[in-house]
C-alpha positions as MATLAB code, in Angstrom:
seq = 'XXXXXXXXXXXXXXXXXXXXXXXXXXXXXXXXXXXXXXXXXXXXXXXXXXXXXXXXXXXXXXXXXXXXXXXXXXXXXXXXXXXXXXXXXXXXXXXXXXXXXXXXXXXXXXXXXXXXXXXXXXXXXXXXXXXXXXXXXXXXXXXXXXXXXXXXXXXXXXXXXXXXXXXXXXXXXXXXXXXXXXXXXXXXXXXXXXXXXXXXXXXXXXXXXXXXXXXXXXXXXXXXXXXXXXXXXXXXXXXXXXXXXXXXXXXXXXXXXXXXXXXXXXXXXXXXXXXXXXXXXXXXXXXXXXXXXXXXXXXXXXXXXXXXXXXXXXXXXXXXXXXXXXXXXXXXXXXXXXXX';
ca = [
     -10.390  -19.651  -16.676;
     -12.105  -16.322  -16.066;
     -14.899  -15.492  -18.475;
     -17.103  -12.425  -18.854;
     -20.664  -13.261  -19.849;
     -24.084  -11.641  -19.915;
     -25.872  -12.021  -16.612;
     -28.909  -13.809  -18.010;
     -26.532  -16.448  -19.469;
     -24.920  -17.198  -16.082;
     -27.507  -19.589  -14.644;
     -25.758  -22.693  -13.334;
     -22.293  -21.108  -13.358;
     -20.087  -20.071  -10.422;
     -19.496  -16.378   -9.693;
     -15.779  -15.633   -9.708;
     -15.694  -13.012   -6.949;
     -17.754  -11.386   -4.180;
     -20.318   -9.002   -5.625;
     -21.180   -5.937   -3.573;
     -24.621   -4.456   -3.158;
     -24.921   -0.838   -2.049;
     -28.034    0.907   -0.772;
     -26.880    4.463    0.051;
     -27.184    5.180    3.747;
     -28.532    1.713    4.523;
     -26.352   -1.162    3.394;
     -23.049   -2.135    1.809;
     -21.898   -5.724    1.666;
     -21.348   -8.848   -0.361;
     -24.722   -9.859   -1.805;
     -23.224  -12.790   -3.709;
     -19.992  -14.466   -2.679;
     -17.345  -16.172   -4.745;
     -18.381  -19.653   -5.813;
     -22.112  -18.934   -5.632;
     -23.971  -20.827   -8.346;
     -26.275  -18.432  -10.157;
     -29.968  -19.376  -10.198;
     -32.850  -18.019  -12.220;
     -34.061  -16.211   -9.097;
     -30.733  -14.351   -8.862;
     -30.949  -12.708  -12.274;
     -33.281   -9.837  -11.352;
     -31.251   -9.102   -8.230;
     -28.004   -8.967  -10.203;
     -29.556   -6.698  -12.811;
     -30.882   -4.406  -10.064;
     -27.301   -4.106   -8.823;
     -26.251   -2.883  -12.258;
     -24.616   -6.199  -13.174;
     -25.514   -6.761  -16.803;
     -22.299   -8.764  -17.186;
     -20.494  -10.879  -14.586;
     -17.308  -12.899  -14.328;
     -17.653  -16.653  -13.982;
     -15.115  -19.443  -13.785;
     -14.723  -22.103  -16.427;
     -12.324  -24.948  -15.816;
      -9.542  -24.944  -13.217;
      -6.906  -22.713  -14.842;
      -6.651  -19.249  -13.312;
      -5.012  -16.199  -14.946;
      -2.961  -15.247  -11.904;
      -3.537  -15.086   -8.153;
      -7.177  -14.532   -7.193;
      -7.930  -11.432   -5.093;
      -8.859  -13.500   -2.025;
      -5.625  -15.484   -1.997;
      -3.707  -12.298   -2.801;
      -5.302  -10.504    0.170;
      -4.246  -13.328    2.492;
      -0.663  -13.127    1.298;
      -0.639   -9.344    1.627;
      -1.974   -9.566    5.183;
       0.649  -12.162    6.075;
       3.387   -9.928    4.666;
       2.205   -6.708    6.337;
       0.732   -7.743    9.714;
       3.331   -7.742   12.483;
       3.522   -8.175   16.253;
       0.286   -8.220   18.241;
      -1.987   -8.180   15.194;
      -4.366  -10.626   13.588;
      -6.533  -10.876   10.503;
      -9.515  -12.866    9.345;
     -10.982  -14.051    6.079;
     -11.289  -11.895    2.949;
     -14.555  -10.126    2.289;
     -15.165   -8.454   -1.042;
     -11.489   -9.059   -1.773;
     -10.284   -7.216    1.334;
      -8.791   -8.380    4.619;
      -8.788   -6.234    7.741;
      -5.851   -6.322   10.148;
      -6.769   -5.827   13.805;
      -5.074   -5.484   17.183;
      -4.950   -8.362   19.642;
      -3.761   -6.184   22.554;
      -4.324   -2.593   23.644;
      -1.332   -0.533   22.629;
       0.263    1.913   20.244;
      -0.034    1.355   16.506;
       3.305    1.613   14.744;
       3.393    1.912   10.958;
       6.582    1.821    8.896;
       5.556    4.647    6.576;
       8.478    4.254    4.185;
       7.880    0.526    3.817;
       4.140    1.081    3.387;
       4.814    3.578    0.596;
       7.095    1.063   -1.150;
       4.406   -1.604   -0.959;
       1.714    0.701   -2.313;
       3.979    1.797   -5.166;
       3.626   -1.698   -6.641;
       0.828   -1.472   -9.184;
      -2.282   -3.380   -8.171;
      -1.476   -3.431   -4.441;
      -3.529   -1.519   -1.883;
      -2.674   -1.304    1.821;
      -4.363    1.369    3.948;
      -3.605    1.999    7.630;
      -4.457    4.312   10.471;
      -1.819    6.879   11.385;
       1.221    5.650   13.233;
       1.144    6.275   17.002;
      -2.642    5.927   17.174;
      -3.688    4.317   20.484;
      -5.719    1.185   19.749;
      -7.869   -1.266   21.681;
      -8.257   -5.019   21.423;
      -9.913   -5.896   18.105;
      -9.383   -2.313   16.912;
      -9.039   -1.887   13.164;
      -5.467   -1.099   12.087;
      -5.295   -1.650    8.347;
      -6.996   -3.077    5.288;
      -5.281   -4.820    2.373;
      -6.432   -5.979   -1.041;
      -5.324   -6.540   -4.597;
      -6.944   -4.130   -7.010;
      -7.553   -6.485   -9.967;
      -9.569   -9.662   -9.642;
      -6.415  -11.583  -10.517;
      -2.931  -10.229   -9.884;
       0.458  -11.384  -11.088;
       2.435  -13.701   -8.814;
       5.528  -11.536   -9.342;
       3.904   -8.522   -7.677;
       2.985  -10.452   -4.566;
       6.507  -11.842   -4.371;
       7.848   -8.292   -4.436;
       5.717   -7.429   -1.400;
       6.844  -10.571    0.388;
      10.488   -9.808   -0.428;
      10.112   -6.329    1.065;
       8.659   -7.822    4.241;
      11.481  -10.344    4.398;
      14.119   -7.640    4.005;
      12.582   -4.782    6.022;
      10.097   -6.318    8.420;
       6.377   -5.846    8.917;
       4.711   -2.564    8.018;
       2.118   -2.724   10.803;
       2.495   -3.732   14.447;
       1.126   -2.863   17.879;
       3.519   -1.823   20.613;
       2.254   -2.838   24.070;
       1.794   -0.360   26.889;
       4.473   -1.134   29.464;
       4.441    1.712   31.999;
       2.093    1.006   34.893;
       3.118    3.398   37.698;
       2.799    7.155   37.251;
       3.711    9.877   39.715;
       1.935   13.243   39.540;
       3.335   16.519   40.856;
       0.891   19.430   40.915;
       2.508   22.833   41.375;
       1.076   26.209   42.312;
       0.729   28.320   45.448;
      -2.991   28.746   44.845;
      -3.528   24.969   44.923;
      -1.019   24.307   47.701;
      -2.635   26.940   49.920;
      -6.141   25.640   49.234;
      -7.359   28.715   47.416;
      -8.506   26.507   44.550;
      -9.113   22.759   44.399;
      -6.863   20.559   42.309;
      -8.670   18.931   39.383;
      -5.687   17.603   37.459;
      -5.321   14.294   39.289;
      -8.980   13.478   38.672;
      -8.609   14.320   34.990;
      -5.425   12.275   34.560;
      -6.701    9.145   36.286;
      -9.090    7.969   33.502;
      -6.572    8.966   30.812;
      -3.971    6.716   32.433;
      -6.377    3.878   33.170;
      -7.419    3.828   29.513;
      -3.762    3.091   28.721;
      -3.388    0.402   31.364;
      -1.528    2.606   33.871;
      -2.389    4.014   37.277;
      -1.354    6.732   39.702;
       1.355    5.484   42.045;
       1.449    8.707   44.058;
       0.453   12.359   43.759;
       1.497   15.480   45.611;
       0.921   19.222   45.581;
       3.862   21.604   46.040;
       4.138   25.401   46.020;
       5.871   27.499   43.374;
       9.326   26.823   44.764;
      12.080   25.501   42.505;
      13.776   23.392   45.169;
      10.561   21.857   46.485;
       9.433   21.016   42.959;
      12.791   19.399   42.259;
      12.573   17.381   45.459;
       9.024   16.249   44.630;
      10.019   15.106   41.145;
      13.079   13.224   42.423;
      10.922   11.744   45.186;
       8.479   10.323   42.663;
      11.314    8.540   40.914;
      12.571    7.173   44.232;
       9.103    5.796   44.943;
       9.233    3.808   41.718;
       7.327    6.000   39.298;
       8.035    4.909   35.719;
       6.608    8.172   34.384;
       6.269   11.521   36.137;
       3.665   14.084   35.089;
       3.693   17.660   36.353;
       0.857   20.147   36.109;
       1.102   23.898   36.355;
       3.849   26.476   36.354;
       4.913   26.312   32.714;
       3.748   29.682   31.427;
       5.923   32.798   31.120;
       4.531   34.307   34.353;
       7.254   35.126   36.908;
       5.647   32.838   39.507;
       5.758   29.825   37.152;
       8.959   27.975   38.045;
       8.160   24.333   37.250;
      10.671   24.166   34.406;
      13.513   25.238   36.699;
      12.208   22.953   39.429;
      12.296   19.934   37.139;
      15.805   20.897   36.100;
      16.876   21.019   39.767;
      15.703   17.433   40.210;
      18.634   16.486   38.004;
      16.506   15.950   34.920;
      17.565   16.846   31.404;
      15.061   19.034   29.563;
      14.311   17.621   26.119;
      11.845   20.250   25.007;
      10.052   23.225   26.520;
       7.132   24.332   24.403;
       5.658   22.497   21.449;
       4.055   23.365   18.094;
       0.793   21.808   19.285;
      -2.215   24.013   20.014;
      -3.727   23.770   22.540;
      -0.815   22.424   24.537;
       2.005   24.698   23.394;
       3.206   25.307   26.954;
       4.255   21.721   27.606;
       7.545   20.125   28.575;
       9.415   16.887   27.980;
      12.310   15.871   30.208;
      14.052   12.726   31.407;
      15.494   11.869   34.806;
      17.774    8.845   34.846;
      15.771    7.182   32.088;
      12.396    8.129   33.573;
      10.364   10.417   31.305;
       8.795   13.576   32.724;
       5.834   15.160   30.987;
       4.926   18.713   31.875;
       1.235   19.350   31.279;
      -0.070   22.741   30.175;
      -2.944   24.302   32.075;
      -5.140   23.723   29.026;
      -4.950   20.019   29.821;
      -7.689   20.659   32.368;
     -10.162   21.650   29.684;
      -9.150   20.412   26.216;
      -7.503   17.653   24.262;
      -3.889   18.844   24.197;
      -0.304   17.761   23.589;
      -0.665   15.595   26.700;
      -3.182   13.343   24.930;
      -0.845   13.149   21.940;
       2.324   12.296   23.863;
       0.976   10.220   26.757;
       0.272    6.984   24.806;
       3.802    7.024   23.397;
       5.316    7.476   26.843;
       3.159    4.703   28.331;
       4.439    2.462   25.508;
       7.957    3.121   26.758;
       9.083    5.668   24.188;
      11.158    8.749   24.943;
       9.864   11.387   22.525;
      12.670   13.431   21.010;
      12.788   17.166   20.383;
      12.773   16.520   16.635;
       9.638   14.367   16.919;
       7.882   17.030   18.954;
       8.812   19.605   16.290;
       7.234   17.405   13.611;
       3.832   17.605   15.312;
       3.432   21.182   14.109;
       2.074   19.840   10.824;
      -1.512   19.054   11.808;
      -0.969   20.247   15.360;
      -3.797   22.792   15.340;
      -6.947   21.624   17.151;
     -10.278   22.558   15.565;
     -12.008   22.718   18.986;
     -14.916   20.592   17.813;
     -18.060   20.681   19.944;
     -17.729   16.921   20.495;
     -14.096   15.801   20.573;
     -13.399   12.670   18.500;
      -9.633   12.540   19.061;
      -7.736   10.550   17.831;
     -10.261   10.091   15.010;
      -9.539   13.561   13.647;
      -6.725   15.512   11.920;
      -5.212   16.761   15.210;
      -1.557   15.719   15.379;
      -2.116   13.014   12.830;
];
């Protein structure tokens, strides 16, 4: 049974839950863990933590499901494919990735779970690229003891609707790059796009299968795009020629390859002059010129494409909410509000 007593009366008794100590700017963690037997030497430390009363356990009967057991059951109900979780700490369990990939969160299901009083499940934004051992979510029960019925409701939701959190693996490995522009083709300026794209792709487990530079000619652009598909490119990325200037003909060139244009332009800034298309099931991403200098729509869409998703026009439209970059001196994307 749970019992609240004065701290100086707790010597010889077991603490009922992890007790957190906080030193602002220096430390936050469990100073005393559940089951710790209080000693005389602990009293001053507990009082310094502001604990004039503490919960201890008497007997074996418990008034519900303890926060640690509850956290385990919540993690089991919420954590899906390619995730793992450890032991509870201060009543909370963290869910982490076991592979590099794309975090997928069922927002509607998560909201249903969090609408159950006493349940707390916090995640990163869906479509966040994550690394091995990357933090995805944290779960805990709010009270020290929670009713069995509430946990069963969470478990029933998981049984009926699936897991709220999972990691989708990156599956595309071979990327073809088509750089357009007379100034690059004729050697008036040096191409920098391939060098910029290489580390972006490698971070997602992909590589450049082939790259080529073509002039501002619709037919030659179309032939280059179709050629990349013939070579086995699973994703094709173009750079250049997407502005409203009369010499910019990449959009028409991609169309002449036989591709279907999904979206030209996006409500993402920088990166508004971007393009999404598909050629026989192969996605084509048209990069804006800003991709040479900033985090743009390319950084937002690329992880989804590498995970095998075809991004729809409606999804691109939804990025307008939060799609304005703050142009921070040091870019922290995706740990920022941009397209989140």
